[in-house]
C-alpha positions in Angstrom: 177.0 10.1 -11.4 178.2 7.7 -14.1 176.2 6.9 -17.0 173.8 3.6 -16.0 175.8 -0.1 -17.3 174.6 -1.4 -20.3 174.0 -5.0 -20.9 176.0 -6.4 -23.7 172.8 -7.2 -25.7 171.4 -3.9 -25.7 174.7 -2.5 -26.7 175.2 -4.5 -29.3 171.7 -3.5 -30.8 171.9 0.0 -30.1 175.6 -0.2 -31.8 173.5 -2.2 -34.6 171.0 0.2 -35.4 172.9 3.5 -35.1 174.5 1.7 -38.1 171.9 1.0 -39.8 170.6 4.6 -39.8 173.7 6.1 -40.5 174.0 3.6 -43.7 170.4 5.0 -44.6 171.4 8.2 -44.2 174.4 8.4 -46.3 174.1 11.7 -48.2 174.5 12.4 -52.1 176.5 14.6 -53.8 174.4 17.3 -56.0 176.2 16.0 -58.6 175.0 12.4 -58.3 171.2 14.1 -57.8 171.8 16.3 -60.6 173.0 13.6 -63.4 169.8 11.2 -62.6 167.7 13.9 -63.1 166.8 15.7 -66.6 166.5 19.5 -66.1 162.5 19.2 -66.7 162.2 16.9 -63.7 163.8 19.1 -62.0 162.4 22.3 -62.4 158.9 19.9 -62.0 160.3 18.7 -58.9 161.4 22.6 -57.7 157.3 23.3 -58.5 156.5 20.8 -56.3 158.6 21.5 -53.5 157.3 25.3 -53.6 153.7 24.5 -53.7 154.3 22.3 -51.1 156.4 25.5 -49.4 153.4 27.7 -49.6 150.2 25.3 -48.8 151.9 24.4 -45.2 152.9 28.4 -45.0 148.9 28.6 -45.7 148.2 26.3 -43.1 150.1 28.0 -40.7 149.1 31.0 -41.1 145.8 30.0 -40.7 146.5 27.5 -37.7 147.9 31.1 -35.9 145.1 33.2 -37.1 142.8 31.0 -36.0 145.0 30.7 -32.0 145.0 34.7 -32.4 141.2 34.8 -33.0 140.9 32.3 -30.0 142.9 34.3 -28.1 141.3 38.0 -28.6 137.7 36.5 -28.0 138.8 35.0 -24.7 140.3 38.5 -23.9 137.3 39.7 -24.9 135.4 37.0 -22.7 137.1 37.7 -19.8 136.3 41.9 -19.7 133.4 41.8 -20.3 132.6 39.5 -16.8 131.4 42.1 -13.7 135.1 43.2 -12.0 135.6 41.6 -8.9 135.9 37.7 -7.8 134.1 36.3 -11.3 136.8 38.3 -13.1 139.7 37.4 -10.8 138.6 33.4 -11.2 138.2 33.5 -14.7 142.0 35.1 -14.5 143.5 31.9 -12.9 144.9 29.6 -15.7 143.8 25.8 -15.5 147.0 24.0 -15.1 145.4 20.5 -13.6 146.2 17.2 -15.8 143.7 16.0 -17.7 142.6 13.0 -15.8 143.8 9.9 -16.9 140.9 7.5 -16.0 137.9 8.7 -17.9 134.8 7.3 -18.6 134.3 7.9 -22.6 131.0 8.0 -24.2 128.9 4.5 -25.1 127.0 4.2 -27.7 125.2 1.4 -25.9 124.1 1.1 -22.5 126.8 0.2 -19.7 126.9 -3.3 -18.2 126.1 -3.1 -14.7 130.0 -3.5 -12.8 131.8 -4.1 -15.7 133.9 -1.1 -16.2 134.5 -1.2 -12.5 135.9 -4.9 -12.7 137.4 -4.4 -15.7 139.4 -1.1 -14.0 140.3 -3.6 -10.5 141.9 -6.2 -13.0 144.2 -3.3 -14.8 145.3 -1.8 -11.4 145.4 -5.1 -9.7 148.0 -6.2 -13.0 149.8 -3.0 -12.6 150.6 -3.5 -8.4 151.1 -7.4 -8.8 149.1 -9.5 -10.4 147.2 -10.6 -7.6 143.8 -10.6 -9.6 145.3 -12.2 -12.5 146.1 -15.6 -10.7 142.7 -16.4 -10.2 
């Protein structure tokens, strides 16, 4: 199957953006960078980079430890269930998608019919816009 046809305008825009990105990403020589920085500035930047790297690795290790702890607790909870249908049901992974249409909590009482009208208008707008022509 061949490539999809692209309009001339889209192709021109794409090439223009590509050239802009390539110009922005031109690499500097190491000599240009070193000439612009004093040894003190270079040492300071290296120290900051190392501190940043250490902090990011600490955060990554903490995140991994948190996930591992949650997995361990989940396995312990499943093992504590009585053998049989209950444990088997707990072992099944839920692969359902999160509902895209869900009501969010509100701090005020709901206005009767507001959500339904809003939902109807949104669905009609997607399906052809009949409700918007009124």
